[in-house]
N, C-alpha and C positions, 0 to 999 in steps of 0.2 A: 462754502468757499473759504471762509475764515478758518474753519477747522482744518481744511486741507493745507492752507498756508502755514498754520501752526505746526502741522505734522512735518511739512517740508523743512521748516526752520529747525525743528528738533533733530531731524535726520542730518541736516547740514552741520549742526553743532556736533553730532556724533562723529562725522567725518573729520571735522577740524580737530576735535579732541584726539582722535586716533593719529592724525598727522603730527600733532604736537608731541605726543608721547611715543611715536614710532610703533604703534600697535598695528598689527596686520591680521586681525581677526575678520574673516569674511562673514559678517553677520547678515541676517535677513533684514529687509527694509520695511517690513510691515509695522504699523504703529505699535502693536503689542510687543513685537520682537525688539523694537528700538527702546521701548521703556525697560524691558528686561535686560537689554544690553547696558543701559545706564546703571541699573542695579548691579549687574555683574562687575562693572568697573568701579563701583563705589569703593572708597578707601577702606570702609569698615569690612566689606566682604573680602578684599584682598588681604587686609591685616589678619582677619580671622583665619583665612586659608593658611597663611604662613605660620600663625600660632599653632594650628593643629598639625602642620607638617613637622615643626620642630618638637612639638609635644610627642608625636609619634616616634621621632628619632631618639628623643631623650628617654624613652621607655627602656632602652638597653641599659641605662644606669641603674634601674630598679629591678630588672629581671635577672634571673640566675644566669651566670655568676654576677652578682649585683654589688655595686658600691654601697648603695643604701637599699637593703632588701625590703620589698613590699609583697603582700600576699598575691598569689597568682590571680585570684578573683579581681583584685583591684587593677592590676596591670592589664589583664585581658579586657575588663570593662572599658578602660580608657582607650585601648586599641580599637575595640569595636566602635566606640563613639567617634574616634578619628576616621575610621573607614566609612562610617555613615556620612560624616561631613564631606569626605572626599567624593563619595558617590553622589551626594546632593549637589556639590559643585560641578561635577561632570554632567549631571542631568540639566543643570542650569545652562551650561555651555551648549548642550544639545538642543535646548529650546531656542537659542538665538542664532544657530547656524543651520544651514541646509543639511538635509540628511546625508546626501552623497558626499558632501565635504566632511561631515563629522566622521563617517566611517572610513574615509580615505586617510584621515589624519592618524599617523602612527602613534603619536603621543597619547591620544584618547584610548587606543587599543592597549597600550602599555599600562595605563592607569587601571583599566578594567581588569586586565589579567593580574596585575599586582594586588588589587582588592580581592579577587577570587582566590588567589594563592594564599594570601594572608589569612582569610577566613577559613580555608580548608586546613591549613597548617595549625591554626589556633584550635580548631575543633578536634583534630587528631591528637595534638599535644595534650589538650585537656582531658580527652577520653583515656589516653594512656596513663596520665597522671593519677586518675582515679584508681587504677589498678597498680599503682606504684611501679610503673614501667618507665625507665629513663629513656628519653628521646631527645632529639635535637630540634631546636626552633629554626629550621632552615629558611623560613620565609623572612626572617629579619634582614636578610641580605638584600631583599627587594624594596625595603623601606625608602632608600634614597631615590627610588624611581619617582616618588611623589614630588620630591624637591625639584627634580629635573624636568618633569613632563607637564606640569601645570602651566597654563598660558602665561602666568606671571613671571616665570623663570626663563624668559626667552634669551637673556644674556648668558645664562649657564648653558643652555642648549647650543648657543652659538659657539661657546668654547669647546663643547664636546664635538660639534661639527668640525671645528678646526682640527681637533685631534684625529677624528675619523678621516678627514680629507688628507691629513699629513701622513697617516700610517703607511700607505703604499710606498711613498718615497723613503720614509724612515726604514722600512723593512729591508730595502736593498742595501742601505748603508749599514744597518745592523748585521745583515748576513756577512758583509765584508769584514765588519768588526769582529764577529765571532770566528770567521776564518782566520783572521790575524791572531786572535787570542788562542785558538786551538793550535796554530802553528808554533807560536812562541812557547806554549805549554809543552808541546812535543819536544822542542829544542831543549827546554829546561830539564825535561825528564832524561834526555840523553846526556846532557852536560853534567848534571848534578846527581842523578839517581844512583849511579854506581860508585860514588865517592864516599859513601857512609858518613855524610855530614849530618849534624844534628842542630836543632834549634836551641835557643837559650833555655827552653824548658826541658831539654833532653829528648825531644821527640824526633823521629826520622824526618829528614829534610828533603822534600821534593822527590819522593819515591812512589807516590800514588798519583796517577794521572788526573783523576777527578779533583783531588785536593789541590794539585798544581793549578788546574783551570780556575778553581775558586779563589786561590790566593792571588793569582795574577789579575783576576777580575777585580778583587779588592784593591790591588795596586793601581788599577786604572783610576780609582777614586782617591788615591794617595793616602788612604786611611791607615795602611800598614807599612808605609814608607818611613824610614829605611829599614825597619825591622826585618822584613821579608828578604832583604838583600844581604844582611850582615853575615850569615853563615858562609855564603859563597864568597863574599868580599873578604872575609877573614882568611879564607883558604887561598885565594889569589885575587890580587887587585884588578887583574885583567877582566875578571868576571863582572865587574861593575859596568863594563861596556854593554853587556847583554841587557841589564836592567835600564840603562840609560836609553838604549835603542827602543826598548819596549815602551817606556814612558813617552818618548817623543812620538812614536807611531800611534799608540793607542790613546794616551791621555790628551796630548796636544793636538794631534791631527784628527783622529776619529771623533773625539768629543767636540772639536770645533766644527767638523763636518755635520754632526748632529744638529748643532745650533744653526749652521748655515741652511741646512735643508728645512728645519722647522721654521726658521724665519722667512725663507723664500716662499714656502707654501702657505704660511700664515698670512703673509702680506697679500698674496694672490687671492686667497679665498676670502680674506677680510674685505678686499676691494669689491669682490663680486657681491658679498653680502650687503655692503654699503650701497652699491649701485641698485640692488633690489629694493632696499629701504628707501632710497631717494626716489625711485620711480613710483613706489607705493605711496609715499608721502605726497609727491606731485599729483598722482592720480586722485587721491582722496580730496585734496584741496580743489582740484578741478571739478570733481563730482559735486562738492559743496557749492562751488560757484555756479554750476549749471542748474542747481536746484533753486537758487535765489536770484539769478540774473534777470535783468530787464533790458530792453533795448533803449539806447540813448543815441539817436542818429544811426550811424553805422557801427557803433560800439555796443558790446554787451557789458553791462555794469551791474553793480549791487548798490542799491540806494543807501544813503547814510543811515536812515532810521532802521532799516533792516540789518545793516552791519552792526549797529549798536546792540540790537536785540540778540544777534548771534554771539557777540563777544560777551554779553551778559550771561548767556547760557553756558558758554564754554568756560569762562573764568568769572564766576559770580563773586569771588572774593576781592577782586581788584576794585579800586576806588573809581568814582566817576571821572575824576581828574586824570587818572591813569588811562582810562578809556579814551578820554579826549586827546591825550598825548598820542596814543596809538592811531587815532583817527587822523591827527595832523600829519603823522608820518605816512600813513597810507594814502591820504588825500592831501598831498602837500600844496596843491594849487587851490584847495578849498572849492572844488566844483560841486560838492554835494553828492558825489558818488565815488565808488572805488572801482577801478578797472581791474581786468583779469590779472595783470602782472603784479599789482600791489596786493590783491586779495590772496594770491598764492603765498606771499611772504608772511601772512598773518601768523601761521604756526611758529615761525622763527621769532617773530616779535613777542609772542606770548611766552616763549622760553627764556626771554631775557628778563632777569629779575631787576625790577625798577623800584626804587624807594622814593616815596613822595615826602618832601620836606616842606614845611611851611616856614618861610623866612620871617623871623621876628627880630626886632631891634634888641640890643643888649639891655638888660634891666638897668644897669648903671647909667646908660645913656638917657633913660627916662627919669631916674632918681636924682642924678647930679649931672645934667647935660653939659654944664660949663666946664667942669673938671674933665669929664670923660672925652669931650671933643676938643680939648685944648691941644696945643702943638706938642707939648711934652707927652701927653697921653697917646697921640697919634704916632709919634716917633717910637714910643715903647711898644705899641701894638705892631708896628711895621717890623721891629726887631724880632718879635716873637714869631711873626709870620714868615720871616726869612729862613731860607734853607740852612743858613749858617747856624741858626739857633738849634736846629735839630742835630747838626753835625757836632756842635759843641757838647751837647748832652750825650751823644754817642761816645765821644772821647771820654767824658766823665764816667760813663758806664764801664768802659774798658779799664780805666784806672781803678775804679771800684772793684772790678773783678780781680785785679792784681792784689789789692789790699785784702780781699777775702781769702786769697791763697796764702797770705803771710801769717805769721804767728799771732794767734788771737789773744795770747796772754800779754802781749806788749800793750802798755797803756796808750801809746801813741796810735796803735791800730784801733783801739776802742774809741779814742777821741775822733779819729778820722771817720769812723762809721757815723758818728753824730753829724759831722760836717757833710758827708754825702747825703744823709737823710734830710738835712736842712736844704741842700741844693735841690733834691727831688721834690720837696714840698713847695719850694719857690717855683719850680717849673710848673707844677700843677696849678698853683695860684695865678701865675702869669698867663697860662693858657685859658683859665676860666675868666680872667679879666679881658682877654682878647676876643675869645669866641663866645657866642651865645650859649649859656649852660645847657639848655635842652638839646641844642644841636651837637654840642661837645659830647654829651652822653647819649647820643642817638643809638638806635638798635644796631646799626652797622659799624659803630665806632669801637671796634674790639680793643684796639691798642689803648685808647683812652680809659676804658673800663679796666683793662689789665694793669696799666700803670697806677691808676688811682687805688685799686684794691691792694696791689702789692705794697705801695707806699704806706697805706693805712695799716696793713698787717705788720709791716716793719716798725712803724711808729709804736703800735700797741705792744709788740714783742720787746722793743727796746725799753719802753717805760716799765713794763713788768720785770724785765731782767734787772734794771737798775734799782727798782723799788724792793723787789723780793729777795734778790741775791740768793737764788735757789741753789741748793747743794745736792739736789737729786741727780741721778744719772742722766735723765733726759731733761735737762734744764732749759730755761727759756733762751739761753745764749745759743744753744744748738738749733732751736727753732728759728732764731733770728738768722743764723747762718743759712738755713734752708731758704728763708725768705729772700736774702740777698742773692743767693744763687739763682732763684727764680727771676730776680731782677735782671740778671745778665741775659735772660732770654729776649730782652728787647733788642739784642744784636741782630735778630732776624730781620728787623726793619732796615738795617744797613744792607743786608743781603738783598732785600727786595728792591733797593734803590739802585743796584748795579745791574746793567742790562744783561750781561752774560750769566750772572747768578740768577736773574729773574727767569731766564729760560728754564733753568733747573727747577726753580720754585714752581713755575707754571706746570712743568711736567709732574712734579710731585703732587700738586693739587689735582691735576687731571687724572692721575692714576688712582686716586682715593676711591671713586665710585667703582672703578674696574677691579680694585682690590677686593671689593665685596664679591664680585663675580668669581674671581679666582679663589676667594675664600670659600664660596659655595662649592666650587669644583673640588677643592681640597677636602672639604667636609664629606662630599660624596665618596671620594676615594678612601679617605680615612675610615669612614663608617664601614665600607665593604671589607677592607682589609682587617679592621679591628674585629669584626664579627667572625671572619674566617680564622683569624689568629686565636681568638678565644676558644673556638672549637678545636683547633689543632694543638694548642700549647697550654691550655688551662691546667693549672695544678702541677706543671712540670717543675716549677721552682717556687719557693716560698720565702717571704721576708720575715726575719726574726729580729727583735730588738738586740742591741749590742750586748746586754747582760743576760741573754737567754741561755738556758741550759738544755734546750731541746736537742735531741739527737740530730746530727748533721746540720746544726744551725750555721756553722761556719761555711758549709757547702751549699747554702740556700735550700736546705731540705732535700738535696739530690746528691747521693753519694758519688754519682758519676762526675760531679763538678769539683771533686777534691783536687786541690792544688791548681785549679784552672785559672786563667786570666779573669774569667767572669767572677769567681768567688773571691780571688785576691783583690780585685778592683771594687768589691762590695757593691755589685750591680744587682743585688737580690730584688730590689724594688722594681727593676726593669723586667716586668713580667706581663703575661696576658691573662692574668687571673680575673680581671674585670674590665669594663669598658673604658674607664678613666685611665687605668694603667696602660692599656693597649694604645690609647691615643698618645700617651707620653712616649712610649717606645717607638711608635711610628714617627713622631716628631724627631726623635734622636736619629732614626734611620734617615730621615730627610736631610738632616744636617750633615750626615755621612761620617763625620769624625768618630773613629773608634767603633764604627758599626759592626765590624767583624768580631770584636770582643763580645758584643751583645749576643752574637750567634753561637757562643761557646756552649750554651745549654742544648743546642740542637745536635743530637747524636746521629740521626738518620740523614744520609746525604740528600735524598729527595726533598726533605723538608726545607733545605736551603733554597730551593726553587721559589718558595713563598717570598723570601726576602729579596732575592734577585728580581722577581717579578715586580715587587713594590718599588725597588730602585729604578727599574726601567720605566714604569708608568709615572712615578712621581717626580723623580729627579731628571731623567733624560727627556721625558716628553713634556710634562706639565710645567716644570720649572723653566725649561727652554722656551715654551710658549709664552710664559710670563716675561722672560727676558726679551723675547721678540716684541712683545707689546711695548715694553719700555723703550726699546730702540726706535720703534715706529713713533712713539710719543715724542721723542727728542727730534726726530726728523721733521715731524709735522710742526712742532713748536718753532724750530729754526726757520721753516719756510713761511709760517704765518704769524710770526711774532709782531709784525707791524700792521697786521690787518685788524679790523674791528668789526664786530657783528652788526653794528648799527651806526649809520652816519649821524654824527652828533651835531645836527644843525641847531641853531638858536632861533626860535620863533617867538614872536612877541606880539601881544595884543592886550586889550584891557582886562580880559578875563584870565589869561594864562601866560605864564612866563616859563618857557621850556628851555632851561639851561641844562643841557645834558652833560653831566660831569661824572667822572669815575670815582667810586668810593675809595679807590686806592690812594687818592690824593690825601685822604685823612684830614681834610679841612685846612691843609697848609698850602699856601701859594709859594711861588718862587721868590717872592720878595716884594716889598712895598705894601701899601695899604690897598687891599682889594675892595672895591665898592660893593656893598652888599645889596643884592636885588631885593625887590619887594614882591610878594606874591608866593608862587609855588616854584620849587626847584625839584627836578626829577633827577635822581642819581642812579646811574647804572651800578648795581651792586658789585659787579666785576666785569672787566673786559674779557676775561678768560672764558673759553668754552668749558662746559662742565665735564665733558668726556672727549677723548680723542676720536671716538666714533663720530661725534658731532662735528669735529673739525674736518674729518675725512669726508663726511657727508656734504658739508658745506663746499669743499673743494670740488666734488663731483657735480653737485647741483649747478655750480657755475658753468659747467660744460653742457648742460641740457638747455637747448633753446626753448623758449616759452611755447612755441607751437608744437613741440614734441611732448604730447601728453603721456607718452609711455604706453606700455602694454596695459590691457585690462586687468582687473583684479584676478580673474581666473588664470590668465596667461602668466602673470607674475607668480602666482602660487604654484603653478605647474612647471616653472622654469627650473632646470638643473643649473648648477653653478657654471657649467660651460656655456650656457645659452646667453650669458651676459658678458662674456669675455671680449666680444667684438663690439665695436661701436654701432649703434643703430643708425640706419640711413635716415637722413632728414629730407 
């Protein structure tokens, strides 16, 4: 009986952990499978998986054409090791899921096919290499599949699903855009083709239809504006109207339509995904509750002792006082049990980062109590705590920033730096006098650490500069300038204190985790296009030092580039000769500026389709999805700026003092002398949600009644996006 209860508790903890981290893996519930599931989700296993994924991707740096060449035996051995790790991870996943679920999961099939293709290609390439037969490592293009399809990369898969779901709508807009581009190209051919105009390089102007289509496509990105217009404009000023109309229709209208379509579809499909996650999270918490519930009159409840054991399993690293705090929030009436409504909120409570502080009296109050508690001392401390003290030093920082920009050779400026440094030291000393030092330098007091370290570095550099009077090029005065510039970064605190600015700051903080998702998405696209680019354009151009006497050094090793914009612009390093160079070129193409000049080394017209395809995928689709995410982030921040994830009640008894405060306060009150409590203080590390997904999920969860347990796991997993577009009947 006890063993069965222990197994139920372990299973319930697995459900709660899944709800906390939004995992939706349909694992088997047998005792052995649950233990394997815990191992599968262990941080070491996940970290090891990511390590081998990125190791596998990084092999392109060491394989031919290599940045740092390694023997084929070394790179192939590492690749085989990575594939074995991936296969072992996949088999581990198969052990914890039901067989029918495993084989219906497309991502598992993709991983198995990628492993098989990689091994096959590796064997063929190795065999041909023995006979000195040159071949292509075509399987390298499937390596990003491992980054996308393992269970840990659900955020990247969500981004790809957004792209997939948006493609049908984008296709219609793109077809209209291409129709407009082709029509304008045809008009340009008829308007300018027979007038014998020439470009600035002496080449025929707008006489080849395909060249016109490409030049006008580049004009949509504004990269060749106004150069592409000038021959026609020089011939007649009226021809400028053609290009103005083209830019208005295609650059401003169609590109805005792309963003509108991407944003509309992204928002719709994101909400559907969030609804699915919300139902899954609710369902898992209810499953955990059903495993542990007992009857208390007419209510089903979870006993306090069992709740504590559950929290200890789910979050073993939190302190006992933190668990007591969570219990007080879940059982606010101290009945000795947790009802269903409060239990379901446990996953959200565990996601709130809480810092436990032990309130201590100031050491000076113990060493010299009469002086520290005197009226003058209390007045001084009230001044330091007042918001005006912070504003005063913000003004001093602004003035210091002006002095930094002035002529450093002036002796008055040098003396002023000593004055500012003295003021900063006084500020730190006054704060240490007012606040308990260990609380002042707490783990979450970033600004206090930042200020102290910057001031200490400035003091050290100033003393060294004055003492040594260095005459070297990089002297201590320049180091001191850098330190003072860093000091100006404290202005961010002013930004955070203004509500409208705070919305922007909250958005920036919220998009940081999602930046990693889009970073992974970009990495996948870059890897695929970089490998294709190396196979297509490797060796087409070469880079030579400025004093090189090699033939065609001025033409980047390619005679066809003589007098081209590419050679004259010294773009020779922009090539696809290795993986690193390919990444740099793709980054330049993403920025778009002058991207048509980079294409000058492409002589075959079909090869330009590679660059157009990259522009469509990366700039038109992925960048627009990222912009859509930022727009949604701002809308959510504006709508939920005044909400808080946790009601900050103050509970008090002889063992625990639960003063829930935000760490954003940074130990500073609004004025006066704040009475210091005794015991423990729990500080919410931040009132902000970690991601916009969490905000959206919170919004939707508020719409779900408690009695709506949502679909079962199997129903949720089998739902298409359209199945959740309508509200469920209650």
